[in-house]
DSSP file (Angstrom, degrees, kcal/mol; ACC not computed):
  #  RESIDUE AA STRUCTURE BP1 BP2  ACC     N-H-->O    O-->H-N    N-H-->O    O-->H-N    TCO  KAPPA ALPHA  PHI   PSI    X-CA   Y-CA   Z-CA
    1    1 A M     >        0   0    0      0, 0.0     4,-2.3     0, 0.0     5,-0.2   0.000 360.0 360.0 360.0 -39.4  -70.4  155.2   97.5
    2    2 A K  H  >  +     0   0    0      1,-0.2     4,-2.1     2,-0.2     5,-0.1   0.898 360.0  49.5 -64.6 -39.8  -73.8  155.3   99.2
    3    3 A N  H  > S+     0   0    0      2,-0.2     4,-2.4     1,-0.2    -1,-0.2   0.874 109.1  53.2 -65.8 -36.5  -74.3  151.6   98.5
    4    4 A F  H  > S+     0   0    0      2,-0.2     4,-2.5     1,-0.2    -2,-0.2   0.935 110.4  46.0 -63.2 -47.3  -70.9  150.8   99.9
    5    5 A L  H  X S+     0   0    0     -4,-2.3     4,-2.5     1,-0.2    -2,-0.2   0.875 112.5  51.4 -63.5 -38.0  -71.7  152.7  103.2
    6    6 A T  H  X S+     0   0    0     -4,-2.1     4,-2.5     2,-0.2    -1,-0.2   0.917 110.5  48.5 -64.3 -43.0  -75.1  150.9  103.4
    7    7 A A  H  X S+     0   0    0     -4,-2.4     4,-2.5     2,-0.2    -2,-0.2   0.913 112.5  47.9 -64.1 -43.4  -73.4  147.5  102.9
    8    8 A I  H  X S+     0   0    0     -4,-2.5     4,-2.6     2,-0.2     5,-0.2   0.928 112.6  49.0 -62.7 -45.3  -70.8  148.3  105.6
    9    9 A T  H  X S+     0   0    0     -4,-2.5     4,-2.3     1,-0.2    -2,-0.2   0.911 112.0  48.8 -60.7 -43.2  -73.5  149.5  108.0
   10   10 A L  H  X S+     0   0    0     -4,-2.5     4,-1.8     2,-0.2    -1,-0.2   0.910 111.8  48.8 -64.0 -43.1  -75.5  146.4  107.4
   11   11 A M  H  X S+     0   0    0     -4,-2.5     4,-2.3     2,-0.2    -2,-0.2   0.913 112.5  47.8 -64.5 -42.7  -72.5  144.1  107.9
   12   12 A L  H  X S+     0   0    0     -4,-2.6     4,-2.4     1,-0.2    -1,-0.2   0.899 109.8  53.4 -64.4 -39.3  -71.6  145.8  111.2
   13   13 A G  H  < S+     0   0    0     -4,-2.3    -1,-0.2    -5,-0.2    -2,-0.2   0.859 112.6  44.1 -62.7 -35.6  -75.2  145.6  112.3
   14   14 A L  H  X S+     0   0    0     -4,-1.8     4,-0.6     1,-0.2    -2,-0.2   0.843 117.2  44.9 -77.7 -34.1  -75.2  141.9  111.7
   15   15 A L  H  X S+     0   0    0     -4,-2.3     4,-2.6     1,-0.2     5,-0.2   0.786  96.4  74.4 -80.0 -28.7  -71.8  141.3  113.3
   16   16 A F  H  X S+     0   0    0     -4,-2.4     4,-2.3     1,-0.2     5,-0.2   0.909  96.9  46.1 -56.5 -49.6  -72.3  143.4  116.4
   17   17 A P  H  > S+     0   0    0      0, 0.0     4,-2.3     0, 0.0    -1,-0.2   0.877 112.7  52.0 -62.5 -34.2  -74.6  141.0  118.2
   18   18 A V  H  X S+     0   0    0     -4,-0.6     4,-2.3     2,-0.2    -2,-0.2   0.918 110.1  48.3 -65.6 -42.9  -72.3  138.1  117.4
   19   19 A L  H  X S+     0   0    0     -4,-2.6     4,-2.1     2,-0.2    -1,-0.2   0.895 111.6  49.9 -64.0 -40.4  -69.3  139.9  118.8
   20   20 A L  H  X S+     0   0    0     -4,-2.3     4,-2.3    -5,-0.2    -2,-0.2   0.913 110.5  49.6 -64.1 -42.3  -71.2  140.8  122.0
   21   21 A K  H  X S+     0   0    0     -4,-2.3     4,-2.2     2,-0.2    -2,-0.2   0.900 110.6  50.2 -64.0 -41.0  -72.3  137.1  122.4
   22   22 A A  H  X S+     0   0    0     -4,-2.3     4,-1.8     2,-0.2    -1,-0.2   0.896 111.0  49.1 -64.0 -39.8  -68.7  136.0  122.0
   23   23 A Q  H  X S+     0   0    0     -4,-2.1     4,-1.8     1,-0.2    -2,-0.2   0.895 110.6  50.6 -66.3 -39.9  -67.5  138.5  124.5
   24   24 A D  H  X S+     0   0    0     -4,-2.3     4,-1.6     1,-0.2    -2,-0.2   0.893 108.1  53.2 -63.9 -40.8  -70.2  137.4  127.0
   25   25 A H  H  X S+     0   0    0     -4,-2.2     4,-1.4     1,-0.2    -1,-0.2   0.892 107.2  51.3 -62.6 -40.9  -69.2  133.7  126.5
   26   26 A V  H  X S+     0   0    0     -4,-1.8     4,-1.1     1,-0.2    -1,-0.2   0.911 108.2  51.5 -63.5 -42.7  -65.5  134.5  127.3
   27   27 A S  H  < S+     0   0    0     -4,-1.8    -1,-0.2     1,-0.2    -2,-0.2   0.832 108.0  52.2 -67.2 -31.2  -66.5  136.3  130.6
   28   28 A Q  H  < S+     0   0    0     -4,-1.6    -1,-0.2     1,-0.2    -2,-0.2   0.825 112.3  45.3 -72.7 -30.5  -68.6  133.4  131.8
   29   29 A D  H  < S+     0   0    0     -4,-1.4    -1,-0.2    -3,-0.2    -2,-0.2   0.607  97.7  89.2 -88.4 -12.2  -65.8  130.9  131.2
   30   30 A S     <  -     0   0    0     -4,-1.1     2,-0.3    -5,-0.1    -3,-0.0  -0.476  62.6-148.0 -87.6 157.9  -63.0  132.9  132.8
   31   31 A T        -     0   0    0     -2,-0.1     2,-0.3    85,-0.0    87,-0.2  -0.785   7.0-161.5-117.6 164.4  -62.1  132.9  136.5
   32   32 A Y  E     -A  117   0A   0     85,-2.5    85,-2.7    -2,-0.3     2,-0.4  -0.958  24.5-108.3-140.6 160.7  -60.7  135.5  138.8
   33   33 A T  E     -A  116   0A   0     -2,-0.3     2,-0.3    83,-0.2    83,-0.2  -0.758  31.4-173.2 -93.8 132.2  -58.9  135.4  142.2
   34   34 A T  E     -A  115   0A   0     81,-2.5    81,-1.9    -2,-0.4     2,-0.3  -0.892  11.5-142.1-119.7 155.5  -60.7  136.5  145.3
   35   35 A L  E     -A  114   0A   0     -2,-0.3     2,-0.4    79,-0.2    79,-0.2  -0.828   9.4-164.1-119.3 155.3  -59.2  136.9  148.7
   36   36 A C  E     -A  113   0A   0     77,-2.3    77,-2.6    -2,-0.3     2,-0.4  -0.995   8.8-150.5-134.5 140.7  -60.4  136.3  152.3
   37   37 A E  E     -AB 112  48A   0     11,-2.5    11,-2.3    -2,-0.4     2,-0.5  -0.935   6.4-163.2-108.7 135.0  -58.9  137.5  155.5
   38   38 A V  E     -AB 111  47A   0     73,-2.4    73,-2.4    -2,-0.4     2,-0.4  -0.981   7.8-167.0-117.2 120.3  -59.2  135.5  158.7
   39   39 A F  E     -AB 110  46A   0      7,-2.7     7,-2.7    -2,-0.5     2,-0.4  -0.881   6.7-178.0-107.3 137.9  -58.6  137.4  162.0
   40   40 A S  E     +AB 109  45A   0     69,-2.3    69,-3.1    -2,-0.4     2,-0.4  -0.989  15.8 167.3-140.2 129.6  -58.0  135.6  165.2
   41   41 A R  E >  S- B   0  44A   0      3,-2.3     3,-1.9    -2,-0.4     2,-0.3  -0.913  74.9 -45.5-137.3 109.9  -57.5  136.9  168.7
   42   42 A G  T 3  S-     0   0    0     65,-0.4    34,-0.3    -2,-0.4    64,-0.0  -0.527 123.3 -23.9  65.3-128.5  -57.8  134.2  171.4
   43   43 A K  T 3  S+     0   0    0     -2,-0.3     2,-0.6    32,-0.1    -1,-0.3   0.410 114.2 104.4 -95.6   1.4  -61.0  132.2  170.6
   44   44 A K  E <   -B   41   0A   0     -3,-1.9    -3,-2.3    30,-0.0     2,-0.4  -0.749  49.7-178.3 -86.1 123.7  -62.6  135.1  168.6
   45   45 A V  E     -B   40   0A   0     -2,-0.6     2,-0.4    -5,-0.2    -5,-0.2  -0.980   5.8-173.4-125.8 133.7  -62.4  134.4  164.9
   46   46 A E  E     -B   39   0A   0     -7,-2.7    -7,-2.7    -2,-0.4     2,-0.4  -0.978   9.3-153.8-128.4 142.2  -63.6  136.7  162.1
   47   47 A F  E     -B   38   0A   0     -2,-0.4     2,-0.4    -9,-0.2    -9,-0.2  -0.915   6.0-169.7-111.5 139.2  -63.9  136.2  158.3
   48   48 A F  E     +B   37   0A   0    -11,-2.3   -11,-2.5    -2,-0.4     3,-0.1  -0.953  14.3 168.2-130.5 114.3  -63.8  139.0  155.8
   49   49 A F        -     0   0    0      4,-0.5   -14,-0.2    -2,-0.4     3,-0.1   0.365  62.3 -81.0-102.1   2.0  -64.6  138.1  152.2
   50   50 A G    >   -     0   0    0      1,-0.1     3,-0.6     2,-0.1    -1,-0.4  -0.379  48.2 -75.4 113.6 164.5  -64.9  141.7  150.9
   51   51 A S  T 3  S+     0   0    0      1,-0.2    -1,-0.1    -2,-0.1     3,-0.1   0.783 126.9  50.0 -70.8 -27.3  -67.6  144.4  151.1
   52   52 A D  T 3  S+     0   0    0      1,-0.2     2,-0.6    -3,-0.1    -1,-0.2   0.651 108.5  56.3 -85.6 -14.6  -69.8  142.8  148.3
   53   53 A V    <   +     0   0    0     -3,-0.6    -4,-0.5    70,-0.0     2,-0.4  -0.946  59.2 156.9-122.9 111.5  -69.8  139.3  149.9
   54   54 A N    >   -     0   0    0     -2,-0.6     3,-0.9    -5,-0.1    -6,-0.0  -0.882  20.6-172.0-137.5 103.9  -71.0  139.1  153.4
   55   55 A F  T 3  S+     0   0    0     -2,-0.4     3,-0.2     1,-0.3    -1,-0.1   0.620  87.9  54.3 -73.9  -9.4  -72.3  135.7  154.5
   56   56 A L  T 3   +     0   0    0      1,-0.2    -1,-0.3    73,-0.1     5,-0.2  -0.298  63.3 136.7-114.7  48.4  -73.5  137.2  157.8
   57   57 A K    <   +     0   0    0     -3,-0.9     2,-0.4     3,-0.1    -1,-0.2   0.866  60.4  71.2 -62.4 -35.7  -75.7  139.9  156.4
   58   58 A E  S >  S-     0   0    0     -3,-0.2     3,-1.1     1,-0.1     0, 0.0  -0.698  82.4-141.7 -81.8 130.6  -78.4  139.1  158.9
   59   59 A K  T 3  S+     0   0    0     -2,-0.4    -1,-0.1     1,-0.3    -2,-0.1   0.722  98.5  56.4 -68.0 -19.0  -77.3  140.2  162.3
   60   60 A D  T 3  S+     0   0    0     72,-0.1    72,-3.2     2,-0.0     2,-0.3  -0.152  91.7  96.7-103.2  38.6  -78.9  137.1  163.9
   61   61 A S  E <   -D  131   0B   0     -3,-1.1     2,-0.3    70,-0.2    70,-0.2  -0.858  47.5-172.8-125.1 162.4  -77.0  134.6  161.8
   62   62 A W  E     -D  130   0B   0     68,-2.0    68,-2.1    -2,-0.3     2,-0.3  -0.946  37.5 -87.0-145.8 164.0  -73.9  132.5  162.3
   63   63 A L  E     +D  129   0B   0     -2,-0.3     8,-2.6    66,-0.2     2,-0.3  -0.587  57.6 176.0 -72.2 133.8  -71.6  130.1  160.5
   64   64 A S  E     -DE 128  70B   0     64,-2.4    64,-0.7    -2,-0.3     2,-0.1  -0.859  31.2-107.9-138.3 168.5  -73.0  126.6  160.6
   65   65 A D    >   -     0   0    0      4,-2.4     3,-1.7    -2,-0.3     6,-0.1  -0.233  56.5 -82.4 -83.4-175.4  -72.6  123.0  159.5
   66   66 A E  T 3  S+     0   0    0      1,-0.3    63,-0.1     2,-0.1    -1,-0.1   0.746 131.2  52.7 -63.1 -23.6  -74.9  121.4  156.9
   67   67 A L  T 3  S-     0   0    0      2,-0.1    -1,-0.3     3,-0.0     0, 0.0   0.453 120.9-104.5 -91.9  -1.7  -77.4  120.6  159.7
   68   68 A G  S <  S+     0   0    0     -3,-1.7    -2,-0.1     1,-0.3    62,-0.1   0.488  72.4 142.6  92.6   3.3  -77.6  124.2  160.9
   69   69 A H        -     0   0    0      1,-0.1    -4,-2.4    60,-0.0    -1,-0.3  -0.610  59.0-104.2 -77.3 136.4  -75.5  123.6  164.1
   70   70 A P  B     -E   64   0B   0      0, 0.0     2,-0.4     0, 0.0    -6,-0.3  -0.297  29.6-130.2 -61.1 139.9  -73.2  126.6  164.9
   71   71 A L        -     0   0    0     -8,-2.6     2,-0.5    -6,-0.1    -8,-0.2  -0.785  21.3-167.8 -89.7 133.7  -69.5  126.1  164.1
   72   72 A V        -     0   0    0     -2,-0.4     2,-0.5     7,-0.0    -8,-0.0  -0.986   6.7-154.3-123.2 121.7  -67.1  127.0  166.9
   73   73 A F        -     0   0    0     -2,-0.5     3,-0.1   -30,-0.2   -28,-0.1  -0.827   7.4-158.0 -97.1 130.0  -63.5  127.3  166.1
   74   74 A K  S    S+     0   0    0     -2,-0.5     2,-0.3     1,-0.1    -1,-0.1   0.815  79.7   7.0 -73.7 -30.7  -61.0  126.6  168.9
   75   75 A T  S  > S-     0   0    0      1,-0.1     4,-1.2   -32,-0.1     3,-0.2  -0.922  77.5-107.0-143.3 166.9  -58.3  128.6  167.1
   76   76 A G  H  > S+     0   0    0     -2,-0.3     4,-2.2   -34,-0.3     5,-0.1   0.847 119.0  60.4 -63.1 -33.9  -57.8  130.8  164.1
   77   77 A L  H  > S+     0   0    0      1,-0.2     4,-2.7     2,-0.2    -1,-0.2   0.856  99.1  56.0 -65.2 -34.1  -55.9  127.9  162.5
   78   78 A D  H  > S+     0   0    0     -3,-0.2     4,-1.9     2,-0.2    -1,-0.2   0.905 108.1  49.0 -60.5 -40.6  -59.1  125.7  162.8
   79   79 A A  H  X S+     0   0    0     -4,-1.2     4,-1.7     2,-0.2    -2,-0.2   0.895 110.4  50.2 -66.4 -40.3  -61.0  128.4  160.8
   80   80 A V  H  X S+     0   0    0     -4,-2.2     4,-2.5     1,-0.2    -2,-0.2   0.929 109.6  50.6 -63.2 -45.2  -58.2  128.5  158.2
   81   81 A N  H  X S+     0   0    0     -4,-2.7     4,-1.9     1,-0.2    -1,-0.2   0.868 105.3  58.1 -60.8 -36.4  -58.3  124.7  157.8
   82   82 A Y  H  < S+     0   0    0     -4,-1.9     4,-0.3     1,-0.2    -1,-0.2   0.919 110.7  42.3 -57.1 -45.8  -62.1  124.9  157.4
   83   83 A L  H ><>S+     0   0    0     -4,-1.7     5,-2.0     1,-0.2     3,-1.3   0.870 108.4  58.5 -72.2 -36.6  -61.6  127.2  154.4
   84   84 A L  H ><5S+     0   0    0     -4,-2.5     3,-1.3     1,-0.3    -1,-0.2   0.879 102.3  55.2 -59.9 -37.1  -58.8  125.1  153.0
   85   85 A K  T 3<5S+     0   0    0     -4,-1.9    -1,-0.3     1,-0.3    -2,-0.2   0.655 104.8  56.2 -68.3 -14.9  -61.2  122.1  152.9
   86   86 A R  T < 5S-     0   0    0     -3,-1.3    -1,-0.3    -4,-0.3    -2,-0.2   0.040 131.4 -84.4-108.4  24.2  -63.5  124.3  150.8
   87   87 A G  T < 5S+     0   0    0     -3,-1.3    29,-0.3     1,-0.3    -3,-0.2   0.449  83.8 134.7  95.4   1.1  -61.1  125.2  148.0
   88   88 A W      < -     0   0    0     -5,-2.0     2,-0.4    27,-0.1    -1,-0.3  -0.511  43.2-142.0 -81.2 154.1  -59.3  128.2  149.5
   89   89 A K  E     -C  114   0A   0     25,-3.1    25,-2.5    -2,-0.2     2,-0.2  -0.945  17.3-115.2-119.1 138.4  -55.5  128.4  149.2
   90   90 A F  E     +C  113   0A   0     -2,-0.4    23,-0.2    23,-0.2     3,-0.1  -0.511  39.7 162.5 -69.4 133.6  -53.1  129.7  151.9
   91   91 A E  E     -     0   0A   0     21,-2.5     2,-0.3     1,-0.4    22,-0.2   0.704  57.2 -13.9-115.8 -48.7  -51.3  132.9  150.8
   92   92 A Q  E     -C  112   0A   0     20,-1.7    20,-3.1     2,-0.0    -1,-0.4  -0.996  46.1-159.6-160.2 153.0  -49.8  134.6  153.9
   93   93 A M  E     +C  111   0A   0     -2,-0.3     2,-0.3    18,-0.2    18,-0.2  -0.997  15.0 174.2-138.7 141.9  -50.0  134.8  157.6
   94   94 A S  E     -C  110   0A   0     16,-2.6    16,-2.9    -2,-0.3     2,-0.5  -0.961  22.9-136.3-142.7 161.9  -48.9  137.6  160.0
   95   95 A V  E     -C  109   0A   0     -2,-0.3    14,-0.2    14,-0.2    12,-0.0  -0.985   9.6-162.3-122.2 125.5  -49.0  138.4  163.7
   96   96 A D  E     -C  108   0A   0     12,-3.5    12,-2.6    -2,-0.5     2,-0.2  -0.903  17.8-143.8-105.1 104.2  -50.0  141.8  164.9
   97   97 A P        -     0   0    0      0, 0.0     2,-0.5     0, 0.0    10,-0.2  -0.493  14.7-165.2 -69.4 134.9  -48.9  142.2  168.6
   98   98 A V        -     0   0    0     -2,-0.2     8,-3.1     0, 0.0     2,-0.6  -0.984   4.2-160.0-122.6 120.9  -51.3  144.2  170.6
   99   99 A I  B     -F  105   0C   0     -2,-0.5     6,-0.2     6,-0.2     5,-0.0  -0.891  13.7-150.3-102.5 121.5  -50.2  145.5  174.0
  100  100 A N    >   -     0   0    0      4,-2.4     3,-1.8    -2,-0.6    -1,-0.0  -0.188  35.6 -86.4 -83.9-177.3  -53.1  146.4  176.3
  101  101 A S  T 3  S+     0   0    0      1,-0.3    -1,-0.1     2,-0.1    -2,-0.0   0.712 126.5  51.9 -66.3 -22.3  -53.1  149.1  179.0
  102  102 A V  T 3  S-     0   0    0      2,-0.1    -1,-0.3     0, 0.0    -2,-0.0   0.350 119.2-106.7 -97.0   7.7  -51.6  146.8  181.7
  103  103 A G  S <  S+     0   0    0     -3,-1.8     2,-0.2     1,-0.3    -2,-0.1   0.462  74.4 132.4  89.6   1.7  -48.7  145.8  179.5
  104  104 A S        -     0   0    0      1,-0.0    -4,-2.4     2,-0.0     2,-0.4  -0.621  55.3-119.6 -89.0 151.6  -49.7  142.2  178.6
  105  105 A E  B     +F   99   0C   0     -2,-0.2     2,-0.3    -6,-0.2    -6,-0.2  -0.713  28.2 176.9 -93.2 134.7  -49.6  141.1  175.0
  106  106 A N        -     0   0    0     -8,-3.1   -10,-0.0    -2,-0.4    -2,-0.0  -0.745  23.2-157.3-133.5  83.3  -52.8  139.9  173.2
  107  107 A S        -     0   0    0     -2,-0.3     2,-0.5   -10,-0.2   -65,-0.4  -0.235   7.1-143.9 -70.1 149.6  -51.6  139.2  169.6
  108  108 A R  E     - C   0  96A   0    -12,-2.6   -12,-3.5   -67,-0.1     2,-0.4  -0.959  12.3-149.4-111.4 128.9  -53.9  139.1  166.6
  109  109 A F  E     -AC  40  95A   0    -69,-3.1   -69,-2.3    -2,-0.5     2,-0.4  -0.813  10.6-165.6 -99.3 138.3  -53.2  136.6  163.9
  110  110 A V  E     -AC  39  94A   0    -16,-2.9   -16,-2.6    -2,-0.4     2,-0.4  -0.987   4.3-172.7-129.1 123.9  -54.1  137.4  160.3
  111  111 A W  E     -AC  38  93A   0    -73,-2.4   -73,-2.4    -2,-0.4     2,-0.5  -0.927   9.8-154.5-112.8 139.9  -54.3  134.8  157.5
  112  112 A I  E     -AC  37  92A   0    -20,-3.1   -21,-2.5    -2,-0.4   -20,-1.7  -0.968  17.6-179.9-111.9 127.8  -54.8  135.7  153.8
  113  113 A L  E     -AC  36  90A   0    -77,-2.6   -77,-2.3    -2,-0.5     2,-0.3  -0.894   9.1-156.0-123.7 155.4  -56.4  133.0  151.6
  114  114 A S  E     -AC  35  89A   0    -25,-2.5   -25,-3.1    -2,-0.3     2,-0.3  -0.898   7.4-173.5-129.9 160.4  -57.2  133.0  147.9
  115  115 A K  E     -A   34   0A   0    -81,-1.9   -81,-2.5    -2,-0.3     2,-0.5  -0.971  24.2-129.3-153.2 137.0  -59.7  131.2  145.7
  116  116 A E  E     +A   33   0A   0    -29,-0.3     2,-0.3    -2,-0.3   -83,-0.2  -0.783  40.2 172.4 -85.6 125.8  -60.2  131.1  141.9
  117  117 A V  E     -A   32   0A   0    -85,-2.7   -85,-2.5    -2,-0.5     3,-0.1  -0.894  39.3-150.7-132.8 160.8  -63.9  131.6  141.2
  118  118 A R  S    S-     0   0    0     -2,-0.3     2,-0.3     1,-0.3   -88,-0.1   0.665  84.8  -5.1 -99.0 -25.5  -66.2  132.2  138.2
  119  119 A N  S >> S-     0   0    0    -87,-0.1     3,-0.9     1,-0.0     4,-0.6  -0.941  81.9 -88.0-158.3 174.3  -68.8  134.3  140.0
  120  120 A E  H >> S+     0   0    0     -2,-0.3     3,-0.8     1,-0.2     4,-0.7   0.796 118.9  64.2 -64.7 -28.8  -69.6  135.6  143.5
  121  121 A E  H 34 S+     0   0    0      1,-0.2     3,-0.5     2,-0.2    -1,-0.2   0.843  96.8  58.4 -63.3 -31.9  -71.7  132.5  144.3
  122  122 A D  H X4 S+     0   0    0     -3,-0.9     3,-1.2     1,-0.2    -1,-0.2   0.755  90.9  72.2 -68.1 -23.6  -68.5  130.4  144.1
  123  123 A I  H << S+     0   0    0     -3,-0.8    -1,-0.2    -4,-0.6    -2,-0.2   0.913 108.0  31.2 -59.5 -43.6  -66.9  132.5  146.8
  124  124 A L  T >< S+     0   0    0     -4,-0.7     3,-2.3    -3,-0.5    -1,-0.3   0.137  83.6 146.1-103.5  20.1  -69.0  131.0  149.5
  125  125 A K  T <  S+     0   0    0     -3,-1.2     3,-0.1     1,-0.3    -3,-0.1  -0.390  76.0  12.6 -60.5 126.8  -69.5  127.5  148.0
  126  126 A G  T 3  S+     0   0    0      1,-0.3     2,-0.5    -2,-0.1    -1,-0.3   0.409 100.3 116.1  86.9  -1.7  -69.7  125.0  150.8
  127  127 A I    <   -     0   0    0     -3,-2.3     2,-0.3   -41,-0.1    -1,-0.3  -0.890  46.9-166.2-104.6 127.4  -70.1  127.6  153.5
  128  128 A H  E     -D   64   0B   0    -64,-0.7   -64,-2.4    -2,-0.5     2,-0.3  -0.807   8.8-168.8-114.5 151.2  -73.4  127.5  155.4
  129  129 A T  E     -D   63   0B   0     -2,-0.3     2,-0.3   -66,-0.3   -66,-0.2  -0.937   3.8-160.9-131.3 159.6  -75.1  129.9  157.7
  130  130 A S  E     -D   62   0B   0    -68,-2.1   -68,-2.0    -2,-0.3     2,-0.3  -0.933  16.8-122.6-135.3 159.7  -78.1  129.6  160.0
  131  131 A Q  E     -D   61   0B   0     -2,-0.3   -70,-0.2   -70,-0.2     2,-0.1  -0.806  28.6-110.2-102.9 143.3  -80.5  132.0  161.7
  132  132 A F        -     0   0    0    -72,-3.2     2,-0.3    -2,-0.3   -72,-0.1  -0.475  40.4-108.1 -64.0 140.5  -81.2  132.3  165.4
  133  133 A A              0   0    0     -2,-0.1    -1,-0.1     1,-0.1     0, 0.0  -0.562 360.0 360.0 -69.9 133.4  -84.6  131.1  166.3
  134  134 A K              0   0    0     -2,-0.3    -1,-0.1    -3,-0.0    -2,-0.0   0.402 360.0 360.0-105.5 360.0  -86.8  134.1  167.2
């Protein structure tokens, strides 16, 4: 009986690293869906990729093209099209009417986009930022 338990323990000890490696391989090859919110009110556009992913972590940075020139979106839809060209998919759009103190309406548009990614680096693939010169 003691030899049997020793043999089982030895086999499990040898198989355990193989099982862990196989599990690690599966997680690297799998994808998951991540979401982005695009908010637009007038010419002000904001992107939200989630609390763990913030492409503007530095307060003196902005969204830029490949050469470092700031991107300026004329409308929220321009910002959505920017993300669609980078692999994001349109999911939903809504309008939140906002009535200010003098009674005029200043609606906020909200778009939800999704993207299949393998890791957090894929979320911002193709999106560039630049720093203000100090």
